[in-house]
Structure formats: structure tokens, C-alpha cells
All heavy atoms as an XYZ file, in Angstrom:
722
protein
N     -13.842     42.714    121.928
C     -15.096     43.283    122.362
C     -16.163     42.994    121.316
O     -15.965     43.212    120.138
C     -14.925     44.780    122.553
C     -16.168     45.486    122.986
S     -15.749     47.219    123.279
C     -17.362     47.892    123.300
N     -17.290     42.500    121.736
C     -18.387     42.204    120.830
C     -19.152     43.473    120.507
O     -19.312     44.347    121.339
C     -19.352     41.203    121.457
O     -18.715     39.975    121.630
N     -19.632     43.519    119.301
C     -20.461     44.635    118.874
C     -21.453     44.133    117.851
O     -21.160     43.201    117.120
C     -19.596     45.773    118.291
O     -20.459     46.835    117.894
C     -18.780     45.324    117.114
N     -22.621     44.725    117.801
C     -23.606     44.334    116.799
C     -23.162     44.860    115.441
O     -22.502     45.903    115.335
C     -24.984     44.891    117.149
C     -25.610     44.247    118.362
C     -26.072     42.855    118.054
C     -26.834     42.270    119.221
N     -27.236     40.916    119.005
N     -23.546     44.152    114.400
C     -23.247     44.605    113.052
C     -24.129     45.787    112.694
O     -25.292     45.842    113.061
C     -23.504     43.476    112.046
C     -22.615     42.247    112.166
C     -23.135     41.153    111.249
C     -21.197     42.586    111.807
N     -23.563     46.730    111.949
C     -24.348     47.866    111.478
C     -25.086     47.533    110.192
O     -26.106     48.127    109.887
C     -23.453     49.081    111.244
C     -22.915     49.636    112.550
O     -23.645     49.591    113.567
O     -21.774     50.116    112.565
N     -24.531     46.613    109.414
C     -25.172     46.228    108.161
C     -24.722     44.837    107.752
O     -23.660     44.371    108.139
C     -24.869     47.241    107.068
C     -23.385     47.460    106.828
C     -23.127     48.601    105.871
C     -21.633     48.814    105.737
N     -21.285     49.943    104.943
N     -25.540     44.182    106.971
C     -25.263     42.823    106.513
C     -23.934     42.732    105.764
O     -23.209     41.747    105.879
C     -26.406     42.339    105.615
C     -26.124     41.027    104.946
C     -26.229     39.840    105.660
C     -25.735     40.965    103.622
C     -25.964     38.622    105.060
C     -25.469     39.751    103.012
C     -25.586     38.590    103.731
N     -23.589     43.758    105.011
C     -22.370     43.739    104.193
C     -21.100     43.536    105.011
O     -20.070     43.161    104.467
C     -22.254     45.019    103.367
C     -23.292     45.094    102.260
O     -23.837     44.037    101.888
O     -23.558     46.197    101.771
N     -21.152     43.783    106.316
C     -19.966     43.572    107.152
C     -19.582     42.097    107.201
O     -18.407     41.772    107.328
C     -20.187     44.132    108.553
C     -20.263     45.639    108.563
C     -20.488     46.212    109.941
O     -20.183     45.551    110.955
O     -20.976     47.349    110.014
N     -20.555     41.195    107.104
C     -20.248     39.764    107.060
C     -19.519     39.445    105.764
O     -18.480     38.786    105.765
C     -21.527     38.916    107.171
C     -22.175     39.108    108.533
C     -21.229     37.439    106.914
C     -23.546     38.498    108.648
N     -20.067     39.920    104.665
C     -19.452     39.681    103.359
C     -18.043     40.267    103.307
O     -17.111     39.625    102.841
C     -20.323     40.285    102.254
C     -19.847     39.983    100.879
C     -20.795     40.516     99.822
C     -20.261     40.189     98.453
N     -21.078     40.746     97.395
N     -17.885     41.463    103.822
C     -16.572     42.117    103.829
C     -15.564     41.323    104.655
O     -14.411     41.138    104.244
C     -16.705     43.528    104.381
C     -15.404     44.304    104.372
C     -15.577     45.716    104.906
O     -16.675     46.281    104.800
O     -14.583     46.230    105.445
N     -15.989     40.821    105.800
C     -15.081     40.031    106.647
C     -14.634     38.770    105.928
O     -13.452     38.413    105.961
C     -15.752     39.680    107.962
N     -15.555     38.075    105.267
C     -15.189     36.846    104.562
C     -14.310     37.126    103.351
O     -13.412     36.350    103.041
C     -16.442     36.071    104.154
C     -17.213     35.437    105.308
C     -18.493     34.794    104.804
C     -16.368     34.412    106.041
N     -14.533     38.253    102.675
C     -13.736     38.577    101.492
C     -12.357     39.116    101.841
O     -11.401     38.872    101.123
C     -14.482     39.587    100.617
C     -15.682     38.985     99.920
C     -16.488     40.015     99.131
O     -16.226     41.236     99.277
O     -17.375     39.591     98.379
N     -12.232     39.866    102.935
C     -10.943     40.467    103.267
C     -10.138     39.633    104.263
O      -8.972     39.362    104.035
C     -11.117     41.902    103.819
O     -11.953     41.864    104.966
C     -11.718     42.812    102.775
N     -10.765     39.232    105.351
C     -10.068     38.454    106.379
C     -10.087     36.971    106.033
O      -9.168     36.234    106.349
C     -10.712     38.695    107.767
C     -10.016     37.875    108.842
C     -10.692     40.161    108.112
N     -11.160     36.540    105.366
C     -11.270     35.146    104.974
C     -12.023     34.285    105.963
O     -12.265     33.111    105.715
N     -12.405     34.861    107.088
C     -13.145     34.085    108.084
C     -13.921     35.034    108.978
O     -13.668     36.234    108.999
C     -12.221     33.219    108.924
C     -11.174     33.991    109.679
C     -10.162     33.090    110.359
O      -9.682     32.145    109.731
O      -9.872     33.354    111.536
N     -14.866     34.469    109.706
C     -15.632     35.254    110.677
C     -15.969     34.343    111.856
O     -16.143     33.142    111.693
C     -16.912     35.854    110.039
C     -17.601     36.811    111.008
C     -17.843     34.786    109.549
C     -18.732     37.631    110.389
N     -15.998     34.941    113.017
C     -16.364     34.242    114.252
C     -17.464     35.064    114.903
O     -17.365     36.286    114.991
C     -15.140     34.168    115.158
C     -15.382     33.562    116.507
C     -14.124     33.571    117.370
O     -13.016     33.720    116.844
O     -14.284     33.440    118.594
N     -18.537     34.394    115.332
C     -19.641     35.128    115.929
C     -20.432     34.244    116.874
O     -20.349     33.030    116.828
C     -20.567     35.703    114.840
C     -21.205     34.656    113.970
C     -22.429     34.104    114.295
C     -20.571     34.228    112.817
C     -23.011     33.144    113.486
C     -21.143     33.276    111.997
C     -22.366     32.726    112.335
N     -21.205     34.891    117.729
C     -22.080     34.200    118.660
C     -23.516     34.305    118.159
O     -23.967     35.384    117.787
C     -21.980     34.815    120.072
O     -20.623     34.780    120.489
C     -22.841     34.051    121.061
N     -24.220     33.166    118.161
C     -25.622     33.120    117.759
C     -26.280     31.963    118.500
O     -25.760     30.843    118.506
C     -25.735     32.928    116.249
C     -27.149     32.740    115.746
C     -28.081     33.764    115.859
C     -27.546     31.551    115.171
C     -29.379     33.604    115.395
C     -28.838     31.377    114.710
C     -29.750     32.407    114.828
O     -31.030     32.242    114.381
N     -27.389     32.242    119.160
C     -28.127     31.231    119.921
C     -27.226     30.476    120.899
O     -27.220     29.253    120.951
C     -28.848     30.263    118.993
C     -30.028     30.883    118.286
C     -30.867     29.836    117.612
C     -32.135     30.460    117.077
N     -33.030     29.487    116.490
N     -26.426     31.207    121.641
C     -25.560     30.667    122.685
C     -24.485     29.723    122.189
O     -23.969     28.900    122.944
C     -26.387     29.986    123.783
C     -27.297     30.970    124.482
O     -26.902     32.100    124.752
N     -28.511     30.552    124.755
N     -24.129     29.810    120.921
C     -23.009     29.049    120.372
C     -22.047     30.003    119.685
O     -22.464     31.036    119.161
C     -23.493     28.012    119.353
C     -24.324     26.860    119.880
C     -24.813     25.999    118.722
C     -23.527     26.013    120.856
N     -20.778     29.649    119.690
C     -19.787     30.411    118.945
C     -19.565     29.697    117.621
O     -19.160     28.531    117.596
C     -18.460     30.517    119.717
C     -18.679     31.252    121.037
C     -17.410     31.223    118.863
C     -17.463     31.281    121.925
N     -19.857     30.390    116.538
C     -19.698     29.839    115.187
C     -18.407     30.346    114.569
O     -18.009     31.488    114.792
C     -20.858     30.274    114.284
C     -22.130     29.536    114.527
C     -23.012     29.950    115.507
C     -22.471     28.423    113.764
C     -24.210     29.284    115.722
C     -23.660     27.746    113.979
C     -24.516     28.182    114.959
O     -25.684     27.519    115.166
N     -17.797     29.502    113.769
C     -16.610     29.852    113.009
C     -16.891     29.519    111.549
O     -17.357     28.421    111.246
C     -15.400     29.038    113.482
C     -15.086     29.238    114.939
C     -15.702     28.473    115.907
C     -14.167     30.196    115.331
C     -15.428     28.650    117.252
C     -13.876     30.380    116.671
C     -14.512     29.605    117.631
N     -16.632     30.463    110.660
C     -16.790     30.260    109.224
C     -15.449     30.587    108.598
O     -14.914     31.681    108.788
C     -17.890     31.171    108.631
C     -18.033     30.940    107.140
C     -19.214     30.950    109.340
N     -14.878     29.619    107.884
C     -13.549     29.807    107.294
C     -13.411     28.958    106.038
O     -14.166     28.000    105.851
C     -12.468     29.416    108.293
C     -12.554     27.967    108.720
S     -11.371     27.455    109.975
C     -11.470     28.732    111.141
N     -12.457     29.295    105.176
C     -12.247     28.477    103.981
C     -11.799     27.069    104.349
O     -11.125     26.866    105.350
C     -11.132     29.207    103.223
C     -11.064     30.564    103.813
C     -11.560     30.450    105.217
N     -12.178     26.101    103.530
C     -11.690     24.732    103.691
C     -10.433     24.608    102.841
O     -10.503     24.492    101.630
C     -12.756     23.727    103.242
C     -12.328     22.297    103.461
O     -11.139     22.002    103.555
N     -13.281     21.398    103.528
N      -9.292     24.666    103.486
C      -8.016     24.660    102.761
C      -7.729     23.318    102.099
O      -6.910     23.238    101.198
C      -6.879     25.063    103.704
C      -7.068     26.470    104.234
C      -7.416     26.698    105.556
C      -6.928     27.574    103.384
C      -7.606     27.986    106.038
C      -7.122     28.870    103.854
C      -7.454     29.058    105.172
O      -7.649     30.337    105.641
N      -8.416     22.260    102.523
C      -8.251     20.949    101.904
C      -9.146     20.762    100.682
O      -8.970     19.813     99.926
C      -8.555     19.832    102.918
C      -7.548     19.817    104.062
O      -6.380     20.188    103.831
O      -7.934     19.444    105.175
N     -10.125     21.641    100.522
C     -11.064     21.555     99.393
C     -11.334     22.973     98.890
O     -12.280     23.626     99.321
C     -12.358     20.877     99.817
N     -10.483     23.475     98.007
C     -10.654     24.841     97.499
C     -12.066     25.080     96.965
O     -12.655     24.224     96.318
C      -9.620     24.927     96.380
C      -8.575     23.923     96.758
C      -9.327     22.800     97.422
N     -12.598     26.249     97.292
C     -13.943     26.602     96.876
C     -15.016     26.198     97.871
O     -16.180     26.556     97.720
N     -14.639     25.451     98.907
C     -15.578     25.023     99.948
C     -15.256     25.764    101.247
O     -14.163     26.283    101.436
C     -15.502     23.518    100.195
C     -15.816     22.672     98.988
C     -17.276     22.773     98.630
C     -17.576     21.858     97.452
N     -18.967     21.889     97.079
N     -16.224     25.794    102.142
C     -16.080     26.473    103.425
C     -16.322     25.484    104.556
O     -17.027     24.507    104.392
C     -17.106     27.598    103.528
C     -16.848     28.705    102.561
C     -17.208     28.727    101.238
C     -16.179     29.912    102.807
N     -16.793     29.894    100.667
C     -16.162     30.652    101.607
C     -15.578     30.470    103.937
C     -15.570     31.899    101.508
C     -14.998     31.727    103.831
C     -14.996     32.430    102.628
N     -15.745     25.793    105.709
C     -15.965     25.021    106.932
C     -16.782     25.895    107.881
O     -16.452     27.062    108.093
C     -14.629     24.640    107.610
C     -14.880     23.943    108.938
C     -13.789     23.786    106.703
N     -17.841     25.338    108.430
C     -18.627     26.022    109.454
C     -18.727     25.077    110.642
O     -19.104     23.921    110.485
C     -20.028     26.390    108.948
C     -19.913     27.387    107.786
C     -20.885     26.956    110.081
C     -21.229     27.810    107.167
N     -18.307     25.558    111.814
C     -18.442     24.733    113.006
C     -18.821     25.601    114.195
O     -18.734     26.818    114.140
C     -17.192     23.901    113.276
C     -15.940     24.645    113.639
C     -15.572     24.824    114.965
C     -15.078     25.121    112.656
C     -14.402     25.476    115.302
C     -13.906     25.775    112.984
C     -13.576     25.946    114.305
O     -12.421     26.601    114.635
N     -19.290     24.958    115.245
C     -19.759     25.682    116.427
C     -19.287     25.003    117.700
O     -19.113     23.793    117.751
C     -21.281     25.761    116.425
N     -19.070     25.826    118.706
C     -18.704     25.388    120.048
C     -19.575     26.101    121.060
O     -20.130     27.162    120.771
C     -17.244     25.749    120.363
C     -16.281     24.689    119.950
O     -16.567     23.513    120.073
N     -15.130     25.095    119.463
N     -19.640     25.539    122.251
C     -20.262     26.255    123.356
C     -19.297     27.360    123.775
O     -18.089     27.202    123.660
C     -20.520     25.315    124.528
C     -21.570     24.282    124.240
C     -21.797     23.387    125.445
C     -22.837     22.339    125.130
N     -23.009     21.407    126.234
N     -19.814     28.489    124.276
C     -18.911     29.554    124.737
C     -17.931     29.050    125.787
O     -18.247     28.180    126.579
C     -19.872     30.584    125.342
C     -21.155     30.340    124.631
C     -21.212     28.847    124.389
N     -16.752     29.611    125.751
C     -15.669     29.316    126.693
C     -15.106     27.910    126.545
O     -14.346     27.458    127.392
C     -16.108     29.560    128.135
N     -15.448     27.201    125.479
C     -14.829     25.900    125.219
C     -14.342     25.876    123.786
O     -15.102     26.112    122.859
C     -15.815     24.727    125.420
O     -16.898     24.881    124.524
C     -16.339     24.659    126.834
N     -13.097     25.631    123.628
C     -12.526     25.554    122.289
C     -12.008     24.152    122.004
O     -11.076     23.956    121.276
C     -11.411     26.589    122.110
C     -11.960     27.984    121.987
C     -12.130     28.795    123.102
C     -12.336     28.487    120.751
C     -12.640     30.068    122.985
C     -12.853     29.762    120.619
C     -13.000     30.541    121.746
O     -13.515     31.805    121.621
N     -12.673     23.162    122.594
C     -12.314     21.771    122.354
C     -12.954     21.272    121.072
O     -13.073     21.991    120.095
N     -13.401     20.038    121.093
C     -14.069     19.473    119.926
C     -15.364     20.230    119.660
O     -16.141     20.476    120.580
C     -14.377     17.992    120.148
C     -13.119     17.145    120.186
O     -12.120     17.546    119.561
O     -13.139     16.098    120.850
N     -15.618     20.568    118.397
C     -16.844     21.295    118.068
C     -18.100     20.470    118.357
O     -18.071     19.245    118.309
C     -16.727     21.544    116.569
C     -15.339     21.215    116.186
C     -14.784     20.329    117.242
N     -19.192     21.154    118.637
C     -20.488     20.509    118.785
C     -20.903     19.924    117.445
O     -21.419     18.838    117.359
C     -21.535     21.508    119.294
C     -21.202     21.912    120.716
C     -22.942     20.937    119.198
C     -22.064     23.012    121.255
N     -20.692     20.686    116.386
C     -20.920     20.168    115.040
C     -19.961     20.849    114.086
O     -19.411     21.905    114.371
C     -22.378     20.351    114.576
C     -22.732     21.772    114.228
C     -22.463     22.283    112.972
C     -23.327     22.586    115.151
C     -22.790     23.592    112.649
C     -23.652     23.898    114.841
C     -23.383     24.398    113.590
N     -19.733     20.209    112.962
C     -18.842     20.757    111.941
C     -19.340     20.318    110.573
O     -19.791     19.191    110.401
C     -17.377     20.321    112.180
C     -16.437     21.043    111.234
C     -17.232     18.820    112.072
C     -14.975     20.950    111.634
N     -19.310     21.241    109.640
C     -19.662     20.953    108.252
C     -18.503     21.446    107.401
O     -18.231     22.644    107.353
C     -20.963     21.661    107.868
C     -21.492     21.231    106.517
O     -20.715     20.672    105.710
O     -22.682     21.463    106.258
N     -17.793     20.534    106.762
C     -16.582     20.879    106.010
C     -16.816     21.009    104.514
O     -15.872     21.171    103.772
C     -15.512     19.806    106.236
C     -15.029     19.714    107.651
C     -13.935     18.678    107.778
C     -13.428     18.596    109.196
N     -12.344     17.625    109.335
N     -18.056     20.929    104.081
C     -18.320     20.890    102.652
C     -19.359     21.932    102.241
O     -20.245     21.653    101.452
C     -18.790     19.485    102.266
C     -18.615     19.211    100.801
O     -17.737     19.757    100.150
N     -19.473     18.368    100.254
N     -19.245     23.143    102.767
C     -20.209     24.205    102.493
C     -19.801     24.941    101.222
O     -18.704     25.487    101.142
C     -20.296     25.185    103.684
C     -21.248     26.321    103.383
C     -20.704     24.448    104.949
N     -20.686     24.959    100.245
C     -20.388     25.634     98.975
C     -20.517     27.142     99.094
O     -19.731     27.880     98.510
C     -21.329     25.143     97.875
O     -21.117     23.776     97.634
N     -21.514     27.599     99.828
C     -21.772     29.038     99.946
C     -22.217     29.351    101.372
O     -23.321     28.994    101.763
C     -22.856     29.454     98.950
C     -23.175     30.941     99.015
O     -22.529     31.682     99.791
O     -24.088     31.365     98.287
N     -21.364     30.027    102.155
C     -21.745     30.311    103.536
C     -22.976     31.207    103.650
O     -23.653     31.204    104.667
C     -20.511     30.989    104.130
C     -19.725     31.461    102.978
C     -20.041     30.561    101.836
N     -23.303     31.961    102.603
C     -24.446     32.868    102.671
C     -25.784     32.154    102.519
O     -26.817     32.699    102.866
C     -24.302     33.986    101.641
C     -23.153     34.890    101.976
C     -21.939     34.756    101.336
C     -23.266     35.835    102.974
C     -20.863     35.558    101.665
C     -22.188     36.646    103.319
C     -20.993     36.504    102.665
N     -25.774     30.935    102.004
C     -27.013     30.164    101.892
C     -27.055     29.029    102.914
O     -27.995     28.248    102.930
C     -27.186     29.583    100.474
O     -26.082     28.730    100.183
C     -27.281     30.681     99.440
N     -26.057     28.940    103.784
C     -25.984     27.898    104.795
C     -27.137     28.045    105.790
O     -27.464     29.154    106.229
C     -24.649     27.974    105.531
C     -24.431     26.845    106.506
C     -24.039     25.592    106.064
C     -24.636     27.027    107.858
C     -23.845     24.548    106.947
C     -24.444     25.991    108.758
C     -24.050     24.749    108.291
O     -23.869     23.732    109.175
N     -27.743     26.944    106.177
C     -28.870     26.922    107.117
C     -28.332     26.851    108.543
O     -27.812     25.826    108.962
C     -29.763     25.713    106.805
C     -30.985     25.633    107.694
O     -31.083     26.378    108.689
O     -31.848     24.790    107.396
N     -28.472     27.952    109.289
C     -28.040     27.994    110.682
C     -29.125     27.495    111.629
O     -28.998     27.590    112.835
C     -27.616     29.415    111.073
C     -26.294     29.813    110.487
C     -26.251     30.506    109.289
C     -25.112     29.479    111.105
C     -25.043     30.863    108.729
C     -23.895     29.833    110.557
C     -23.859     30.533    109.365
N     -30.183     26.950    111.088
C     -31.282     26.398    111.886
C     -32.617     26.973    111.455
O     -32.730     28.162    111.193
N     -33.586     26.120    111.352
C     -34.936     26.518    110.956
C     -34.955     27.228    109.602
O     -35.748     28.137    109.378
C     -35.584     27.424    112.013
C     -35.734     26.715    113.344
O     -35.872     25.475    113.332
O     -35.703     27.388    114.380
N     -34.036     26.870    108.726
C     -33.999     27.465    107.395
C     -33.443     28.882    107.364
O     -33.567     29.575    106.368
N     -32.812     29.323    108.437
C     -32.305     30.694    108.514
C     -30.867     30.782    108.012
O     -30.015     30.002    108.413
C     -32.411     31.215    109.941
C     -33.851     31.310    110.383
C     -33.971     31.914    111.745
C     -35.401     31.803    112.196
N     -36.151     32.922    112.276
N     -30.624     31.759    107.153
C     -29.298     32.008    106.596
C     -28.744     33.307    107.188
O     -29.406     33.968    107.996
C     -29.371     32.138    105.059
O     -30.115     33.314    104.735
C     -30.013     30.906    104.435
N     -27.538     33.701    106.771
C     -26.962     34.962    107.238
C     -27.923     36.134    107.020
O     -28.021     37.019    107.864
C     -25.653     35.274    106.503
C     -24.427     34.723    107.177
C     -23.481     34.049    106.439
C     -24.190     34.910    108.527
C     -22.338     33.546    107.033
C     -23.047     34.420    109.136
C     -22.121     33.736    108.375
N     -28.629     36.153    105.900
C     -29.565     37.246    105.609
C     -30.657     37.334    106.679
O     -31.158     38.415    106.949
C     -30.215     37.057    104.234
C     -29.332     37.430    103.082
C     -29.387     38.912    102.828
C     -28.699     39.245    101.515
N     -28.571     40.659    101.310
N     -31.020     36.190    107.273
C     -32.071     36.175    108.285
C     -31.559     36.495    109.688
O     -32.290     37.064    110.499
C     -32.740     34.789    108.334
C     -33.330     34.393    106.997
O     -34.091     35.184    106.422
O     -33.015     33.281    106.534
N     -30.323     36.117    109.979
C     -29.844     36.207    111.368
C     -28.864     37.340    111.624
O     -28.490     37.569    112.766
C     -29.194     34.879    111.822
C     -27.878     34.632    111.092
C     -30.162     33.715    111.669
C     -27.062     33.481    111.649
N     -28.447     38.079    110.600
C     -27.327     39.002    110.787
C     -27.563     40.031    111.880
O     -26.630     40.446    112.559
C     -26.925     39.654    109.475
C     -27.843     40.740    108.986
C     -28.913     40.588    108.167
C     -27.759     42.126    109.279
N     -29.517     41.798    107.944
C     -28.822     42.766    108.610
C     -26.895     42.898    110.047
C     -29.035     44.133    108.682
C     -27.116     44.271    110.119
C     -28.174     44.873    109.438
N     -28.805     40.441    112.124
C     -29.069     41.428    113.170
C     -28.991     40.816    114.567
O     -28.917     41.540    115.555
C     -30.441     42.067    112.970
C     -30.498     42.984    111.772
C     -31.857     43.645    111.662
C     -31.903     44.540    110.437
N     -33.215     45.194    110.289
N     -29.007     39.490    114.654
C     -29.016     38.813    115.943
C     -27.640     38.304    116.362
O     -27.459     37.907    117.509
C     -29.968     37.623    115.889
C     -31.392     37.999    115.550
C     -32.200     36.775    115.177
O     -32.141     35.762    115.846
N     -32.940     36.868    114.107
N     -26.680     38.273    115.452
C     -25.380     37.713    115.811
C     -24.476     38.772    116.419
O     -24.654     39.969    116.197
C     -24.692     37.028    114.599
C     -24.261     38.043    113.552
C     -25.601     35.994    113.978
C     -23.490     37.432    112.400
N     -23.513     38.325    117.191
C     -22.514     39.203    117.770
C     -21.146     38.758    117.280
O     -20.619     37.753    117.722
C     -22.566     39.133    119.289
C     -23.830     39.736    119.864
C     -23.776     39.842    121.377
O     -22.677     39.900    121.938
O     -24.863     39.858    121.979
N     -20.587     39.528    116.326
C     -19.266     39.145    115.824
C     -18.198     39.322    116.899
O     -18.316     40.160    117.782
C     -19.017     40.126    114.675
C     -20.210     40.981    114.569
C     -21.122     40.706    115.704
N     -17.172     38.514    116.791
C     -16.027     38.595    117.716
C     -14.880     39.234    116.945
O     -14.254     38.596    116.116
C     -15.637     37.201    118.206
C     -16.791     36.393    118.769
C     -17.389     37.001    120.012
O     -16.678     37.365    120.940
N     -18.695     37.128    120.036
N     -14.648     40.523    117.176
C     -13.580     41.242    116.450
C     -12.354     41.363    117.330
O     -12.443     41.402    118.515
C     -14.045     42.637    116.036
C     -15.120     42.623    115.005
C     -16.399     43.006    115.321
C     -14.848     42.228    113.705
C     -17.409     43.007    114.360
C     -15.848     42.230    112.741
C     -17.123     42.629    113.076
């Protein structure tokens, strides 16, 4: 069941405890997870809803998911109120 985040720290907590987060933003499902082939790096990719085939895009060399540009220069700090996490 999707629910809006109550605070930005829930993103940080999910990445620190679970190690990954999945959410919907601008009609895409985003996945953020560690890059197990490159320790210290993160993988961010997106799919259209209801399709779990090849991603629309993928970035396997993200140093910091919190400064990642999700479009128009927007980072997690800018979009957290608009995303719907998939718990």
C-alpha cells in the first residue's frame, strides 16, 4: 500500500536500514539500491508502472543518492513530499 512520507528522514532511514527504496515519482517507479559490484556506489533506475522489464534508464555509478538529480535539478530534498514510497 502506498503512503505519503511524513518526513524526509524516512528516505534516509530506509536507505540506512533496508538498504534500498522504491517509490513512484512523475509516473515512473524508481529503485535506489547499493551497487554490489562497486562498493560505495548506488544504482538508480526507473520503469513505467506495471512493467518490470528493462528499465527506461539506469545509472549505476551514483556516489550519493541524496544529491542525485531526478530531473530539473531536483534532489530527494526537493521531491520527497511528492513521491509515493512502495512499502
